[in-house]
C-alpha positions in Angstrom: -40.9 121.2 -87.4 -40.2 119.1 -90.6 -37.6 116.9 -89.6 -38.1 113.3 -90.1 -40.6 111.2 -89.2 -40.8 107.4 -89.2 -43.0 104.5 -87.4 -41.4 100.8 -87.5 -42.7 99.6 -84.6 -46.1 99.2 -83.1 -44.4 99.5 -79.4 -41.5 101.7 -79.5 -41.7 104.9 -77.6 -44.2 107.3 -79.0 -43.4 110.6 -80.1 -45.5 112.3 -82.0 -49.6 111.5 -82.4 -52.1 112.7 -84.3 -55.6 112.9 -82.8 -58.9 115.0 -83.5 -60.6 116.4 -80.4 -64.8 115.5 -80.7 -66.6 118.1 -81.6 -69.9 119.6 -83.0 -70.3 116.8 -85.1 -71.0 114.6 -82.3 -74.2 116.6 -81.8 -75.1 116.1 -85.3 -76.1 112.4 -84.5 -79.3 111.9 -83.6 -81.0 108.1 -83.8 -82.6 108.3 -86.9 -79.1 108.2 -88.7 -76.8 106.5 -86.1 -76.6 103.4 -88.0 -75.5 105.2 -91.4 -72.9 106.6 -89.3 -71.9 103.6 -87.6 -72.7 104.7 -83.8 -74.1 102.1 -82.0 -75.2 105.2 -79.3 -74.7 109.1 -79.1 -71.5 110.3 -77.0 -72.5 112.8 -74.6 -70.2 115.6 -76.3 -68.7 117.4 -73.2 -67.9 114.8 -71.6 -66.4 112.9 -74.3 -64.2 116.2 -75.0 -63.3 116.0 -71.6 -62.3 112.4 -71.6 -60.1 113.1 -74.7 -58.2 115.8 -72.8 -57.5 113.1 -70.5 -56.2 110.6 -73.1 -54.3 113.0 -74.7 -52.7 115.1 -71.5 -51.6 111.2 -70.9 -49.7 111.3 -74.1 -47.7 114.3 -73.5 -47.0 113.2 -69.8 -45.5 109.4 -71.3 -43.3 111.6 -74.0 -45.7 111.8 -77.2 -45.8 115.4 -79.1 -49.8 116.0 -80.1 -50.8 117.0 -83.1 -54.4 117.7 -84.0 -56.1 117.3 -87.4 -58.1 120.6 -87.1 -55.2 123.0 -86.4 -53.1 121.8 -89.4 -55.8 121.8 -91.6 -56.5 125.2 -89.9 -52.5 126.0 -91.2 -52.7 124.9 -94.6 -56.5 126.2 -95.5 -54.8 130.1 -94.5 -53.5 129.8 -98.3 -56.7 130.3 -100.1 -55.3 128.3 -103.1 -55.4 125.4 -100.9 -58.6 126.1 -98.8 -60.5 126.2 -102.9 -58.9 123.2 -103.6 -59.8 121.3 -100.3 -63.5 122.6 -100.8 -63.6 121.7 -104.3 -62.3 117.8 -103.5 -64.8 117.3 -100.8 -67.6 118.9 -102.8 -66.9 116.6 -105.4 -66.5 113.4 -103.4 -69.9 114.5 -101.4 -73.3 113.0 -103.2 -74.4 116.5 -104.5 -74.8 116.4 -108.3 -77.2 119.9 -108.2 -74.9 122.8 -110.0 -76.8 125.3 -108.4 -76.7 123.4 -105.1 -72.8 123.1 -105.2 -72.0 126.4 -106.5 -73.9 127.8 -103.7 -71.8 125.8 -101.2 -68.8 126.5 -102.8 -69.3 130.1 -102.7 -70.8 129.7 -98.5 -67.7 127.9 -98.0 -65.2 129.4 -99.2 -66.8 132.7 -97.4 -66.0 131.1 -94.4 -62.8 131.6 -91.9 -60.0 128.8 -91.6 -61.7 127.7 -88.6 -64.8 128.1 -89.4 -64.3 125.8 -92.5 -62.6 122.9 -90.8 -65.5 122.9 -87.6 -68.1 123.0 -90.8 -66.2 120.4 -92.9 -66.3 118.1 -90.0 -69.8 119.1 -88.2 -71.8 119.0 -91.5 -73.5 121.8 -93.4 -77.1 121.4 -92.3 -79.3 122.8 -95.9 -81.0 125.3 -93.5 -77.3 127.0 -93.4 -77.5 128.1 -97.3 -80.8 127.5 -97.9 -81.6 131.3 -98.6 -78.7 131.9 -100.1 -80.1 130.1 -103.5 -82.1 131.2 -106.4 -84.3 128.4 -107.2 -86.3 126.2 -104.7 -84.8 122.1 -105.3 -86.5 119.2 -104.2 -83.9 118.8 -101.4 -85.3 122.2 -100.0 -88.4 120.7 -99.8 -87.1 117.3 -98.3 -85.1 118.9 -94.6 -87.8 116.1 -92.7 -86.3 113.6 -94.9 -82.0 114.5 -94.5 -81.3 117.8 -93.2 -77.2 118.2 -94.1 -76.0 118.9 -98.1 -72.7 117.6 -96.7 -72.9 114.9 -93.8 -71.4 115.0 -90.1 -68.1 112.8 -89.8 -68.4 111.7 -86.4 -66.1 109.0 -86.6 -63.0 111.5 -87.2 -61.7 110.9 -83.8 -60.6 107.6 -84.8 -57.7 109.1 -86.8 -55.7 105.8 -86.7 -58.0 104.6 -89.5 -57.6 107.2 -91.5 -54.1 106.5 -92.7 -50.6 104.5 -91.2 -47.0 105.5 -91.2 -45.4 102.7 -93.0 -41.3 103.6 -92.3 -41.0 107.1 -93.8 -44.0 106.7 -95.9 -47.6 107.9 -95.3 -50.6 105.3 -96.1 -54.0 106.9 -96.5 -56.2 104.7 -95.8 -59.5 103.9 -98.5 -62.2 104.1 -95.7 -64.8 100.6 -97.0 -67.9 102.4 -95.7 -68.9 105.6 -97.3 -69.7 107.5 -94.2 -65.8 107.9 -94.1 -64.3 108.6 -96.7 -64.6 112.3 -96.6 -62.4 111.5 -93.8 -59.1 110.9 -95.4 -59.5 113.9 -97.5 -58.1 116.1 -94.9 -55.1 113.7 -94.3 -53.9 114.0 -98.1 -54.3 117.7 -98.3 -52.4 117.8 -94.9 -49.7 115.3 -95.9 -49.6 117.5 -99.4 -49.5 121.1 -97.7 -48.5 121.3 -94.4 -44.7 121.7 -93.1 -45.1 119.3 -90.6 -45.3 116.2 -93.3 -42.5 117.9 -95.5 -40.5 115.1 -95.3 -42.8 112.3 -95.6 -44.3 111.2 -99.0 -47.3 109.0 -99.5 -46.3 105.1 -99.9 -48.2 105.3 -103.4 -50.1 107.9 -104.8 -53.1 105.6 -106.3 -56.4 104.7 -105.1 -56.5 101.6 -103.1 -59.5 99.4 -103.7 -61.8 99.8 -100.6 -61.5 98.9 -98.8 -58.2 99.2 -96.3 -57.9 100.8 -92.7 -55.9 101.8 -90.6 -57.4 99.9 -87.6 -56.3 97.0 -89.5 -52.6 97.9 -90.4 -49.8 97.0 -87.8 -46.3 98.2 -88.1 -44.3 94.9 -86.2 -40.9 95.7 -87.9 -38.9 97.4 -90.4 -39.7 94.0 -92.3 -43.0 93.2 -91.1 -46.6 94.3 -91.6 -49.2 93.0 -89.8 -52.7 93.3 -91.8 -56.2 92.3 -90.9 -58.7 91.2 -93.2 -62.0 92.2 -91.7 -65.4 93.8 -91.8 -63.7 96.5 -93.5 -60.4 95.5 -94.8 -60.7 93.2 -98.5 -58.6 90.6 -99.7 -58.8 93.2 -103.0 -57.5 96.4 -101.1 -54.5 93.3 -99.1 -53.6 91.8 -102.5 -53.2 95.8 -104.1 -51.3 96.9 -101.3 -49.1 94.0 -100.7 -47.8 94.2 -104.8 -46.7 97.4 -104.1 -45.0 97.0 -100.3 -43.4 93.5 -101.1 -42.1 93.6 -105.0 -42.7 97.0 -106.7 -41.3 99.3 -103.7 -39.7 96.0 -101.4 -41.1 98.4 -98.3 -41.0 95.3 -96.2 -40.2 91.4 -96.7 -43.6 90.2 -95.4 -47.3 90.3 -94.8 -48.8 88.4 -92.2 -52.8 88.4 -92.5 -54.7 87.8 -90.0 -58.6 86.7 -90.9 -61.0 87.8 -88.3 -64.9 87.4 -88.2 -66.2 89.5 -89.9 -69.0 91.3 -87.5 -69.3 94.4 -86.5 -68.2 94.0 -83.0 -64.7 93.1 -84.3 -64.0 95.7 -87.5 -60.8 95.9 -87.2 -57.7 93.6 -86.2 -56.9 96.6 -83.5 -60.1 95.9 -81.9 -59.3 92.3 -80.9 -55.5 92.0 -81.1 -52.5 94.7 -80.6 -49.3 94.4 -79.3 -48.2 95.7 -75.8 -44.3 94.6 -75.4 -41.5 93.5 -77.8 -42.8 89.9 -77.9 -46.2 90.2 -76.0 -49.9 90.4 -77.5 -53.1 91.1 -76.1 -56.1 89.3 -77.5 -59.9 88.8 -77.5 -60.0 84.4 -76.4 -63.5 85.1 -77.9 -61.8 84.8 -81.5 -59.1 82.2 -80.9 -60.1 79.3 -82.5 -62.3 81.7 -85.5 -58.7 82.9 -87.2 -57.0 81.9 -89.9 -53.1 83.5 -90.9 -51.6 83.8 -94.2 -47.9 84.7 -95.1 -46.9 86.8 -98.2 -44.2 87.8 -99.4 -42.5 88.3 -102.8 -42.5 85.3 -104.9 -41.7 84.4 -108.8 -41.9 86.6 -111.8 -42.7 89.5 -109.4 -45.6 88.6 -108.2 -46.9 87.9 -104.5 -46.4 84.7 -103.0 -49.0 83.6 -100.5 -49.1 80.8 -97.9 -51.1 79.3 -94.8 -48.2 77.1 -93.2 -48.4 79.4 -89.9 -50.6 79.5 -87.1 -51.0 82.9 -85.3 -47.7 82.7 -82.6 -45.4 80.8 -85.4 -45.9 83.7 -87.8 -45.1 86.6 -85.2 -42.2 84.3 -83.9 -40.7 83.8 -87.4 -41.2 87.9 -88.0 -40.2 89.2 -84.9 -37.2 87.1 -84.6 -37.9 85.5 -81.4 -37.7 82.4 -79.5 -41.2 83.2 -78.2 -44.1 84.9 -77.7 -46.6 85.3 -75.2 -50.0 86.1 -76.2 -52.4 87.5 -73.5 -56.0 87.2 -73.4 -58.3 89.9 -72.1 -60.8 89.6 -69.6 -58.7 87.3 -67.1 -59.7 84.5 -70.1 -62.9 84.0 -68.7 -65.8 84.2 -71.7 -68.4 86.5 -69.5 -66.0 89.0 -68.7 -63.9 89.1 -71.9 -66.9 89.3 -74.1 -68.6 92.2 -71.9 -65.1 94.2 -71.5 -64.4 93.6 -75.3 -67.6 95.8 -75.7 -65.5 98.4 -73.7 -62.5 98.0 -76.3 -60.4 96.3 -73.8 -57.9 95.0 -76.4 -57.8 98.4 -78.3 -54.7 99.3 -76.2 -52.0 101.9 -77.3 -48.2 101.4 -76.6 -46.6 104.5 -75.6 -43.2 102.6 -75.0 -42.2 99.0 -74.9 -44.7 97.0 -72.1 -46.1 100.4 -71.0 -50.3 100.8 -73.0 -52.7 103.1 -72.1 -55.8 101.4 -72.0 -59.9 102.7 -70.8 -60.1 102.2 -66.6 -63.8 100.7 -67.2 -61.7 97.3 -68.4 -60.8 95.7 -65.1 -60.1 92.3 -65.8 -58.0 92.9 -68.7 -56.4 95.6 -67.5 -55.2 93.6 -64.0 -54.6 90.7 -66.3 -52.1 93.2 -68.2 -50.4 94.1 -65.1 -49.7 90.4 -64.0 -48.1 89.7 -67.1 -45.5 92.6 -66.9 -47.5 95.6 -68.7 -47.5 98.3 -66.9 -51.5 100.5 -67.5 -51.8 103.9 -68.0 -55.7 103.8 -67.1 -57.9 107.0 -68.7 -61.8 107.3 -68.8 -63.7 107.0 -71.4 -66.6 106.0 -70.8 -68.6 108.8 -73.7 -65.6 107.9 -76.2 -65.9 104.4 -75.9 -70.0 104.9 -77.5 -68.1 105.0 -81.1 -66.7 101.9 -80.9 -63.4 102.5 -80.7 -60.4 103.0 -77.9 -57.2 104.2 -77.4 -54.8 102.8 -80.4 -58.0 103.7 -82.8 -58.0 107.5 -81.2 -54.4 107.9 -82.5 -52.2 107.8 -85.4 -48.8 107.1 -84.4 -46.5 109.7 -86.4 -42.9 108.9 -85.2 -41.8 106.3 -82.8 -38.3 105.3 -81.6 -36.7 102.3 -83.3 -34.9 100.3 -82.6 -36.1 100.3 -78.7 
């Protein structure tokens, strides 16, 4: 189980992938907390699970071995010391400050079975679940109507792409921009540290990155090049920090292409508007065509990162990939209205399972037809409920191992 894993490509044959099947955390979404928890609508859990199972099966049918975060976590928390450490880390990262509340919650969680603990940490812990275990009444006991949770639900967990990214044989753990998602990366850190699947996988750095950089903004183009989105959720400071690590200190890659996109909720990450679908083909939402800036980062003098802006997107991609031509395919048949409508359904958030073969939502008919006319095979899945969380197949998957070179 602990053989070498690496990702040096966005489109190489997908061999191993990390998922999270939506669970009771979605039942703890209410209209009152939608904005805080980064949702626009409430998915129907039963249907979302059926759709996610279809996504998982499509991955398996096309050669990928699927691993679930929950199962890996249950494996590691079967060790009492790891279980205790995970609970303490989770509580330390929470906004809780009252000592008796923290102690009561710790004891309650520590007595749960592994599967119950993992489910509770993801679904959220209601105040009423531990209220009777406390000796004293606190203000929070009297304000259940204000906020019913001691530990919040994590409904975005099924977007595992954002938790991190494999860069070569190293794991980059994300630094989530929004507080509502910062607890999610704790799970990935514990899996990397304690699960045998990751025995040969080191972290790309052990320090915490400045907020924020998320996996949806990281595209591994080849063994020399990353593309990183400067977006609503990935900042200049975080990119500069990562660039210093990767280009100068570790020399993990030779160049980083920074693609600055409009800072809008609808475009939260680079992969919501731009994904790689073949060795030399990319899919892009045409609504950002004239609204992006491209920067080139590489190692400069005096162990510093040198930044320049002499490239357009196609020029930067051609230089990085070493090809004479790069084709950019525009979603929605390059029609303004159709593209905008299908963009809301994550038409450009495709996941390549091998060169020229991508998984996409079946609802985006015009975009999928456009891909096929450009020689890309589409594996269509139902995602009418999953898409309510504002993410597509790439968002819902974290590749752990891909073939490279092709």
